[in-house]
FILUM-550679 format. One line per field, with one value per residue: residue in one letter; x, y, z of N, C-alpha, C in turn. Coordinates in Angstrom, 1 decimal, always signed. Each point is the difference from the previous one (the first is absolute). Layout:
# residues N
residu = A;...
n_xx = X;...
n_yy = Y;...
n_zz = Z;...
ca_xx = X;...
ca_yy = Y;...
ca_zz = Z;...
c_xx = X;...
c_yy = Y;...
c_zz = Z;...
This chain:
# residues 213
residu = M;L;P;W;C;S;P;A;N;H;H;G;L;S;S;R;R;P;G;F;K;S;R;R;E;H;H;L;S;L;P;V;L;K;Y;N;K;I;L;L;N;P;F;S;I;P;T;F;V;K;K;F;S;N;P;R;I;D;S;S;C;Y;I;A;P;S;A;V;V;I;G;D;V;I;I;E;K;D;C;S;I;W;P;N;A;V;I;R;G;D;E;N;V;I;R;I;R;E;K;S;N;I;Q;D;C;C;V;I;H;T;D;R;E;H;A;V;I;I;G;K;F;V;T;L;G;H;G;A;I;V;H;G;A;N;I;E;D;E;C;I;I;G;M;H;A;T;I;L;N;G;A;K;I;G;K;G;S;I;I;G;A;N;A;L;V;T;E;N;M;E;V;P;E;N;S;L;V;V;G;I;P;G;K;V;I;K;N;S;K;E;F;R;E;I;A;K;R;N;A;E;E;Y;L;E;I;A;K;Y;Y;K;E;K;V
n_xx = +0.6;-0.8;+0.9;-0.5;+0.1;+1.4;-1.3;+1.2;+0.6;+0.9;+0.4;-1.3;+0.2;+0.0;-1.0;+0.3;-0.2;+1.7;+0.4;-0.7;-1.3;-0.1;-1.2;-0.3;+1.5;-1.4;-1.8;+1.0;+0.1;-1.3;+0.5;+0.4;-1.7;+0.7;-1.3;+0.0;+0.7;-0.5;-0.1;+0.1;-0.2;+1.2;+0.4;-0.4;+0.3;-1.2;-0.1;-1.4;+0.9;+1.2;-1.0;-0.6;+0.1;+1.6;+0.5;-1.0;+1.2;-1.0;+0.3;-1.1;+0.0;-0.5;+1.3;-0.7;+1.9;-0.8;-0.3;-1.0;+0.5;-0.7;+1.3;-0.9;+0.9;-1.2;+1.2;-1.1;+0.0;+1.0;+0.9;+0.0;+1.0;-0.5;+0.3;+0.2;-0.8;-0.9;+0.6;-0.7;+0.4;+0.7;-1.9;+0.0;-0.6;+0.4;-1.4;+0.8;-1.3;+0.6;+0.9;+0.6;-0.2;+0.7;-0.5;+0.5;+1.1;-0.2;-1.2;+0.6;-1.8;-0.2;-0.7;+0.0;-1.1;+0.9;+0.1;+0.3;-0.9;+1.3;-0.6;+0.1;+0.9;+0.4;-0.5;+1.2;-0.8;+0.6;+0.9;-1.0;-1.3;+0.3;-0.8;-0.1;-0.1;-1.4;+1.3;-0.8;+0.5;+1.1;+0.6;-0.7;+1.2;-0.3;+0.6;+0.4;-0.5;-0.8;+0.1;-0.5;+0.6;+0.5;-0.2;-1.1;+1.3;-1.0;+0.3;+0.8;+0.4;-0.3;+1.5;-0.4;+0.6;+0.3;-1.5;-1.0;+0.3;-1.6;+0.5;+0.2;+0.7;-1.0;+1.1;-1.5;-0.3;+0.7;+0.0;-0.1;+1.2;-0.7;+0.9;+0.3;-0.5;+0.4;-1.1;-0.3;+0.8;+0.8;-0.8;+1.8;-0.9;+0.4;-0.4;-0.4;-0.5;-0.3;-0.9;-0.5;-0.4;-0.3;-0.8;-1.1;-0.3;+0.1;-1.1;-0.3;-0.6;-0.4;-0.6;-0.2;-0.4;-0.5;-0.3;+0.2;-0.7
n_yy = -0.9;+0.1;+0.7;+0.6;-1.3;-0.9;-0.5;-0.3;+1.2;-1.4;+0.9;+0.8;-1.0;+0.9;-0.2;+0.9;-0.3;-0.5;+1.6;-1.4;+0.9;-0.2;-0.2;-0.1;-1.0;-0.6;+0.0;-0.1;-1.0;-0.1;+0.6;+0.9;+0.2;+1.2;-0.5;+1.3;-0.7;-0.1;-1.1;+0.6;-0.8;-0.1;-0.9;+0.2;+1.4;-0.5;+0.3;-0.2;-1.3;-0.3;-0.3;-0.5;+1.1;+0.2;-0.4;+0.8;+0.5;+0.9;+0.9;+0.7;-1.1;-0.5;-0.9;-1.5;-0.2;-1.4;+0.9;-0.2;+1.5;+0.3;+0.4;+1.0;+0.4;+0.9;+0.3;+0.4;+1.0;-0.4;-0.8;-1.5;-0.5;-0.9;-1.1;+0.2;+1.3;+0.2;+0.8;-0.6;+1.1;-1.4;+0.4;+1.3;+1.8;+0.3;+1.1;+0.7;-0.1;+2.0;+0.0;-0.9;-1.4;-0.3;-1.0;-0.5;-0.1;+0.9;-0.7;+0.8;-0.7;-0.2;+0.8;-0.4;-0.5;-0.7;+0.7;+0.5;+0.3;+0.2;+1.0;+0.9;+0.4;-1.3;-0.9;-0.7;-1.5;-0.4;+0.2;+1.2;+0.0;+0.4;-0.5;+1.3;+0.3;+0.3;+0.5;+0.0;+1.3;-0.2;-0.9;-1.1;-0.7;-1.1;-0.8;+0.1;+0.9;+0.2;+1.0;-0.7;-0.8;+0.7;-1.2;+0.6;+0.4;-0.2;+1.5;+0.1;-0.9;-0.7;-0.9;-1.1;-0.8;-0.4;+1.3;-0.4;+1.3;-0.5;-0.6;+0.5;-0.2;+0.0;-0.3;-0.4;+1.3;+0.3;-0.8;-0.6;-0.1;-1.2;-1.2;-1.8;+0.5;+1.4;+0.0;+0.9;+0.1;+1.2;+1.5;+1.0;+1.4;+0.2;-0.9;+1.2;+0.7;-1.9;-0.2;+0.8;-0.2;-1.2;+0.7;+1.2;-0.5;-0.6;+1.2;-0.2;-1.8;-0.2;+0.9;-0.9;-0.8;+0.6;+0.4;-1.2;-0.6
n_zz = -0.6;-0.4;+0.1;-1.4;-0.4;+0.7;+1.1;-0.2;+0.7;+0.0;-1.0;+0.4;-1.0;-1.4;+1.0;-0.6;-0.7;-0.2;+0.7;+0.9;-0.3;+2.2;-0.4;+1.8;-0.3;-1.0;+0.9;+1.3;-0.8;-0.2;-0.2;+0.9;+0.5;+0.8;+0.4;+0.5;-0.2;-1.7;-0.1;-1.5;+0.3;-0.7;-0.3;+1.6;-1.2;-1.1;-1.1;-0.1;+0.8;-0.6;-0.6;+1.3;+1.0;+0.4;+1.4;+0.4;+0.2;+0.6;+0.1;-0.3;-1.3;+0.8;-1.4;+0.6;+0.6;-0.1;-0.2;-0.7;-0.5;-0.9;-1.6;-0.9;+1.1;+0.5;+0.9;+0.6;+0.1;+0.8;-1.4;+0.4;-0.7;+1.2;+0.9;-1.1;-0.3;-0.8;-0.3;-0.1;-0.5;-0.5;+0.4;+1.3;-0.4;+0.9;+1.2;+0.6;+0.9;+0.2;+0.8;-1.5;+0.7;-0.4;+0.3;+1.2;-0.6;-0.2;-0.8;-0.2;-0.5;-1.3;-0.4;-0.9;+0.7;+0.9;-0.3;+0.6;+0.9;+0.8;+0.4;+0.8;+0.9;-0.3;+1.2;-0.2;+0.8;+0.8;-1.7;-0.2;-0.6;-0.9;-0.9;-0.9;+0.9;+0.4;+0.3;+0.2;+0.2;+1.1;-0.8;+0.2;-0.5;+0.6;+1.7;-0.9;+0.2;-0.9;-0.9;-0.2;-1.3;-0.1;+1.3;+0.4;+1.1;+0.5;+0.0;-0.1;-0.6;+0.6;-0.4;+0.6;+1.1;-1.1;+0.3;-0.7;-0.7;-0.4;-1.5;-0.6;+1.1;+0.6;+1.0;+0.8;+0.1;+1.1;-0.9;+0.7;-1.2;-0.6;+0.4;-0.6;-1.4;-0.1;+1.1;-0.3;+1.1;-0.2;+0.8;+0.1;+0.4;+1.6;-0.6;-0.7;+0.7;+0.5;-1.4;+0.6;+1.1;-1.2;-0.9;+0.7;+1.3;-1.6;-0.3;+0.8;-0.4;-1.5;+0.1;+1.0;-0.5;-1.0;+1.6;+0.6;-1.1
ca_xx = -0.6;+0.8;+0.1;-1.5;-1.5;-0.2;-0.4;+1.2;+1.5;+0.8;+1.0;-0.2;-0.3;-2.0;-0.9;-0.7;+1.1;+0.4;-0.6;-1.3;-0.6;-0.8;-0.8;+0.9;+0.3;+0.3;-0.1;+0.6;+1.4;-0.7;-0.7;-1.0;+0.1;-0.9;-0.8;-0.2;+0.5;-0.7;+0.8;-0.6;+0.3;-0.9;-0.5;-1.0;-1.0;-0.4;+0.4;-1.2;+0.1;+1.2;-0.2;+0.0;+0.7;+0.6;-0.5;+0.6;-0.5;+0.6;+1.5;+0.1;-0.7;+0.9;-0.9;+1.1;+1.4;-0.8;-2.1;+0.0;-0.8;+0.1;-1.3;-0.4;-0.6;+0.0;+0.1;-0.1;+0.7;-0.4;-1.0;+0.9;+0.0;+0.7;+0.8;+0.1;-1.0;+0.4;-1.1;+0.1;-0.7;-0.1;-0.7;-0.6;+0.5;-0.8;+0.5;-0.5;+0.5;+0.4;-0.2;-0.8;+0.9;-0.1;+0.6;+0.9;-0.8;-1.3;+0.2;-1.1;+1.0;-0.6;-0.5;-0.1;-1.3;-1.1;+0.5;-0.2;+0.1;-0.2;-0.5;+0.9;+0.2;+0.0;+1.4;+0.0;+1.0;+1.1;-0.9;-1.1;+0.6;-1.1;-0.3;-0.6;-1.4;+0.4;-0.2;+0.0;+0.5;-0.4;-0.4;+1.5;+0.1;+0.4;+1.0;-0.2;-1.1;+0.1;-0.5;+0.0;+0.1;-1.8;-0.7;+0.4;-0.2;-0.1;+1.3;+0.0;-0.5;+1.2;+0.1;+0.3;+1.8;-0.5;-0.5;+0.3;-0.2;-0.1;-0.1;-1.4;-0.7;+0.8;-0.1;-0.2;+1.1;-0.3;+0.0;+0.5;-0.1;+1.0;-0.6;+0.1;-0.1;+0.1;-1.2;-0.3;-1.4;-0.9;+0.4;+0.1;+1.5;+0.8;+1.6;+1.3;+1.1;+1.5;+1.0;+1.0;+1.0;+0.7;+1.7;+0.4;+0.9;+0.9;+1.4;+0.7;+0.8;+1.0;+1.6;+1.1;+0.6;+0.4;+1.0;+0.4;+1.5
ca_yy = +1.0;+1.3;+0.5;+1.2;-1.1;-0.7;+0.6;+0.6;+0.3;-0.3;+0.7;+1.0;+1.1;+0.1;-1.5;+0.7;+0.5;+1.4;+0.5;+0.8;+1.3;+0.6;+1.4;+1.3;+0.4;+0.5;+1.1;+0.4;+0.4;+1.4;+2.0;+0.7;+1.4;+0.4;+2.2;+0.3;-1.3;-1.1;-0.8;-0.5;-0.9;+1.2;-0.6;-0.3;+0.5;+0.4;+0.6;+1.3;+0.7;+1.1;+1.2;+0.5;+1.0;-0.4;+0.8;+1.1;-0.3;+1.4;+0.1;+0.2;-1.0;-0.9;-1.0;-0.9;-0.6;-1.0;+0.3;-0.3;+0.8;-0.1;+0.5;+1.4;+0.4;+0.7;+0.2;+2.0;+1.0;-0.8;-1.7;-1.0;-1.3;-1.1;-0.8;-1.4;+0.7;-0.2;+0.7;-0.2;+0.4;+0.1;-0.2;+1.1;+0.3;-0.7;+0.9;-0.4;+1.8;+0.1;-0.5;-1.2;-0.8;-1.4;-0.9;-1.3;-1.2;+0.5;+0.0;+0.8;+0.1;+0.6;-1.0;+1.1;+0.4;+0.8;+0.9;-0.4;+1.6;+0.7;+1.4;+1.2;-0.9;-1.2;-1.3;-1.5;-1.0;-0.9;-1.0;+0.4;-0.1;+1.0;-0.4;+0.6;+0.5;+1.6;+0.3;+1.7;+0.2;-0.7;-0.9;-1.1;-1.0;-0.8;-1.4;-1.0;+0.5;-0.1;+0.5;-0.4;+1.1;+1.5;+0.2;+1.2;+0.3;+1.9;+0.7;-0.2;-1.7;-0.8;-1.4;-1.5;-0.9;-0.7;+0.6;-0.2;+1.3;-0.6;+1.0;+1.2;-0.1;+1.8;+0.7;+1.9;+1.1;-0.3;-1.6;-1.2;-1.4;-0.9;-0.8;-0.7;+1.1;+1.3;+1.0;+0.7;+0.0;+1.3;+1.4;+0.7;+1.3;-1.0;-0.7;+1.0;+0.2;-0.7;+0.5;+1.0;-0.3;-1.7;+0.7;+0.2;-1.0;-0.9;+1.0;+0.3;-0.9;+0.4;+1.5;-0.8;-0.6;+1.3;+1.2;-0.5;-1.8
ca_zz = +0.5;-0.4;+1.7;+0.4;+0.5;+1.3;+0.9;+0.8;-1.0;+1.0;-0.2;+0.1;-1.6;+0.0;-0.6;-1.2;-0.9;-0.4;-1.3;+0.1;+1.0;+0.2;+0.0;+0.3;-0.5;-1.3;+0.0;+0.5;-0.8;-1.3;+0.6;+1.1;-0.4;+1.0;+0.4;+1.6;+1.2;-0.3;-0.8;-1.4;-1.1;-1.0;-1.0;+0.3;+0.1;-1.5;-0.6;-0.2;+0.7;-0.3;+0.0;+0.7;+0.2;+1.8;+1.7;+0.2;+1.3;+0.6;+0.9;+2.0;+1.3;+0.3;+0.0;+0.8;-1.0;-0.4;-0.7;-1.9;-1.0;-1.7;-1.5;-0.3;+0.8;+1.1;+1.6;+0.5;+1.3;+1.5;+0.4;+0.7;-0.1;+0.6;-0.8;-1.0;-0.5;-1.5;-0.7;-1.9;-1.4;-1.0;-1.4;+0.1;+1.4;+1.3;+0.1;+1.4;-0.4;+1.5;+1.2;+0.5;+0.6;-0.5;+1.2;-0.6;-0.6;-1.2;-1.3;-1.3;-1.8;-0.9;-1.5;-1.4;+0.2;+1.6;+0.9;+1.8;+0.4;+0.8;+1.0;+0.8;+1.3;-1.1;+0.7;-0.9;+1.2;-0.3;-0.4;-1.1;-2.1;-0.5;-1.7;-0.6;+0.7;+0.4;+1.9;+0.4;+0.8;+1.4;+0.0;+1.1;-0.4;+1.4;-0.6;-1.5;-0.8;-1.7;-0.3;-1.7;-1.0;-0.2;+1.5;+0.2;+1.4;+0.4;+1.3;+2.3;-0.3;+0.9;-0.7;+0.9;-0.3;-0.8;-1.6;-1.1;-1.1;-1.1;-1.0;+0.0;+1.1;-0.1;+0.9;+0.1;+0.9;+1.5;+0.4;+0.6;-0.4;+0.8;-0.6;-1.2;-0.3;+0.9;+0.1;+0.6;+1.1;+0.6;-0.8;+1.0;-0.5;+0.9;-0.5;-0.8;+1.5;+0.6;-1.2;-0.2;+1.1;-0.3;-1.2;+0.7;+0.4;-0.9;-0.6;+0.7;-0.2;-1.1;+0.7;+0.7;-1.0;-0.8;+0.1;+1.6;+0.3
c_xx = +1.1;+0.2;-1.0;-1.1;-0.4;-0.6;+1.3;+1.0;+1.1;+1.1;-0.1;-0.5;-1.4;-0.3;-0.9;+0.4;+0.2;-0.4;-2.0;-0.2;-1.4;-1.7;-0.1;+1.4;+0.8;-0.6;+0.6;+1.2;-0.8;+0.4;-0.7;+0.0;-0.4;-0.7;-0.6;+0.3;-1.4;+1.3;-0.3;+0.8;-0.6;+0.2;-1.7;-1.2;-0.9;+0.3;-1.3;+0.1;+0.7;-0.9;-0.8;+0.4;+0.3;-1.6;-0.1;-0.6;+0.2;+1.4;-0.4;-1.1;+1.4;-0.4;+1.6;+0.1;-1.0;-0.4;+0.8;-1.0;+0.7;-1.4;-0.9;-1.1;+0.3;-0.7;+0.2;+0.7;-0.5;-0.6;+1.1;-0.7;+0.8;+1.0;-0.6;-1.1;+0.2;-1.2;+1.0;-0.9;+0.1;-0.7;-0.8;+0.6;-0.2;+0.6;+0.2;+0.5;-0.5;-0.3;-0.3;+0.7;+0.2;+0.8;+0.8;-0.8;-1.3;+0.6;-1.1;+1.2;-1.1;-0.5;-0.1;-1.4;+0.1;+1.8;+0.4;+0.4;-0.8;-0.2;+0.6;-0.6;-0.8;+0.5;-0.8;+0.4;+0.7;-0.7;-0.8;+0.8;-1.4;+1.3;-0.7;-0.9;+0.6;-1.1;+0.1;+0.1;-0.8;-0.7;+0.8;-0.4;-0.1;+1.0;-0.3;-1.0;+0.1;-1.0;+0.0;-0.8;-1.5;-0.2;+0.8;-1.3;-0.4;+0.0;-0.4;-1.0;+1.0;-0.9;+0.1;+0.9;-0.5;-0.5;+0.1;-1.1;+0.0;+0.3;-0.9;-1.2;-0.3;-0.9;-0.6;+1.1;-0.2;+0.0;+0.2;-0.1;+0.5;-0.5;+0.1;-1.3;+0.0;-1.2;-0.3;-0.6;-0.1;+1.0;-0.3;+1.2;+0.5;+1.5;+0.6;+1.0;+0.1;+1.1;+1.5;+0.4;+1.0;+1.2;+1.2;+1.6;+1.1;+0.9;+1.0;+1.4;+0.8;+0.8;+0.9;+0.6;+1.0;+1.7;+0.6;+0.6;+0.0
c_yy = +1.7;+0.8;+1.2;-0.4;-0.1;+1.0;+0.8;-0.4;-0.3;+0.9;+1.5;+1.0;+0.4;-1.4;+0.6;+0.0;+1.1;+1.0;+0.5;+0.8;-0.5;+0.7;+0.8;+0.9;+1.1;+1.1;+1.5;+1.0;+1.2;+1.0;+0.2;+1.6;+0.5;+1.4;-0.6;-1.2;-1.2;-0.6;-0.6;-1.0;+0.7;-2.0;-1.2;+0.5;-0.1;+0.7;+1.1;+0.8;+1.4;+1.9;+0.5;+1.2;-0.7;+0.3;+1.3;+0.3;+0.9;-0.4;-0.3;-1.8;-1.4;-1.4;-0.9;-0.3;-1.3;+0.2;+0.2;+0.6;-0.3;+0.3;+0.9;+0.0;+0.8;+0.8;+0.9;+0.0;-1.1;-0.8;-0.5;-1.4;-1.0;-1.0;-1.4;+0.3;-0.8;+1.1;+0.3;+0.6;-0.1;-0.8;+0.6;+1.0;-0.2;+1.8;-0.5;+2.2;-0.3;-0.9;-1.4;-1.2;-1.4;-1.0;-0.7;-1.3;+0.3;-0.1;+1.3;-0.2;+0.5;-1.3;+1.2;+0.7;+1.0;+0.9;+0.1;+1.4;-0.1;+0.6;+0.2;-1.3;-0.9;-1.2;-0.5;-0.7;-1.1;-1.5;-0.1;+0.0;+1.1;+0.2;+0.6;+0.8;+1.9;-0.2;+1.8;+0.5;+0.0;-1.5;-1.3;-1.2;-1.1;-0.5;-1.3;-0.1;+0.1;+0.7;-0.2;+1.8;+0.6;+0.9;+1.9;-0.1;+1.6;+0.4;-0.9;-1.4;-1.0;-1.3;-0.4;-0.3;-1.5;-0.5;-0.1;+0.7;-0.5;+0.8;+1.5;+0.4;+1.9;+0.4;+1.6;+0.2;-0.9;-1.2;-1.3;-1.6;-1.1;-1.5;-0.1;-0.3;+1.4;+0.1;+1.2;-0.2;+1.2;+0.8;+0.8;+1.2;-1.3;+0.1;+0.6;+0.3;-0.6;-0.5;+1.3;-0.1;-0.6;+0.8;+1.1;-0.7;-0.3;+1.4;+0.2;-0.7;+0.5;+0.9;-0.7;-0.5;+0.8;+0.3;-0.4;-1.7;+0.7
c_zz = -0.1;+1.6;+0.2;+0.0;+0.7;+1.0;+1.1;-0.3;+1.4;+0.1;+0.6;-1.2;+0.0;-0.6;-1.6;-1.6;-0.7;-0.7;-0.1;+1.0;-0.5;-0.8;+0.6;+0.2;-1.2;+0.0;+0.8;-1.2;-1.0;+0.1;+0.1;-0.2;+1.5;-0.1;+1.0;+1.0;-0.6;-0.8;-1.1;-1.4;-1.9;-0.7;+0.8;-0.3;-1.1;-0.4;-0.2;+2.0;+0.4;-0.8;+1.1;+0.6;+1.6;+0.0;+0.2;+2.1;+1.0;+1.1;+1.9;+0.5;-0.1;-0.7;+0.9;-1.4;-0.5;-0.6;-1.1;-0.7;-1.2;-0.2;+0.5;+1.9;+0.8;+0.9;+0.4;+1.5;+1.3;+0.0;+0.7;-1.1;+0.2;-0.2;-0.6;-0.6;-1.5;-1.1;-1.8;-1.0;-1.0;-1.2;+0.0;+1.4;+1.5;+0.4;+1.7;+0.7;+1.7;+1.7;+0.1;+0.3;-1.0;+0.9;-0.7;-1.1;-0.7;-1.6;-1.0;-1.6;-0.7;-1.2;-1.3;-0.1;+1.4;+0.8;+1.8;+0.0;+2.0;+0.8;+0.9;+1.5;-0.2;+0.3;-0.6;+1.0;-0.3;-0.8;-0.8;-1.3;-0.2;-1.4;-0.6;+0.7;+0.4;+1.5;+0.2;+1.9;+1.4;+0.3;+0.7;-1.0;+0.5;-0.9;-0.6;-0.7;-1.4;-1.0;-1.9;-0.9;-0.1;+0.9;+0.5;+1.5;+0.4;+1.0;+1.3;+0.5;+0.7;-1.0;+1.0;+0.1;-0.9;-0.8;-1.5;-0.7;-1.1;-1.5;-0.1;+1.3;+0.4;+2.0;+0.4;+1.1;+1.3;+0.2;+0.4;-0.6;+1.0;-0.8;-1.4;-0.9;+1.1;+0.0;+1.2;+1.1;+1.1;-0.6;+0.8;-0.1;+0.3;-0.9;-0.7;+1.0;+0.1;-1.3;+0.3;+1.1;+0.2;-0.6;+0.6;+0.8;-0.4;-0.1;+1.7;+0.4;-0.8;+0.6;+0.5;-0.8;-0.9;+0.5;+1.0;-0.7;-1.9
């Protein structure tokens, strides 16, 4: 048996075929572009995507080093993007308006028919997914909630943790939505103040990380 085919090599040599590169090693050897602490691999981007502009991120924003922001993305002032969030505007525009926060492990994506617009003072809780939807001002999207193409979340609404807002669903202003599929179970103007207060707390947290860490 050839030494690189054997399960163990008693001479301390590599057990792999000479010159062999793993997929990870090959990927790491490719040229990488740096953009606002975001790593972009030009060979991994399809041709049609390159027609889109690069992200436009206001200098006041906090972007965690492990967050990924690519494509036609506009992030307005005082927003925060937290660790391992992915915002991918490679098929349509994604716009995140002032003072919103996209928490850890969120995913925001589009398709060619559906852009994403996220209003002011919006919180996307940990692990939430927004795909081709419109979220108006002062909303909370709970942890692991999913918002699908064409959905519209009215101002001052809260989408409960793990809820599923189905395609083209329109959630009225000041609504609480829970369940799979999501249903409105309550309406209150108090939700708007709760959402704004939550977003303001994240403004302070982001300011600390931006200035001190």
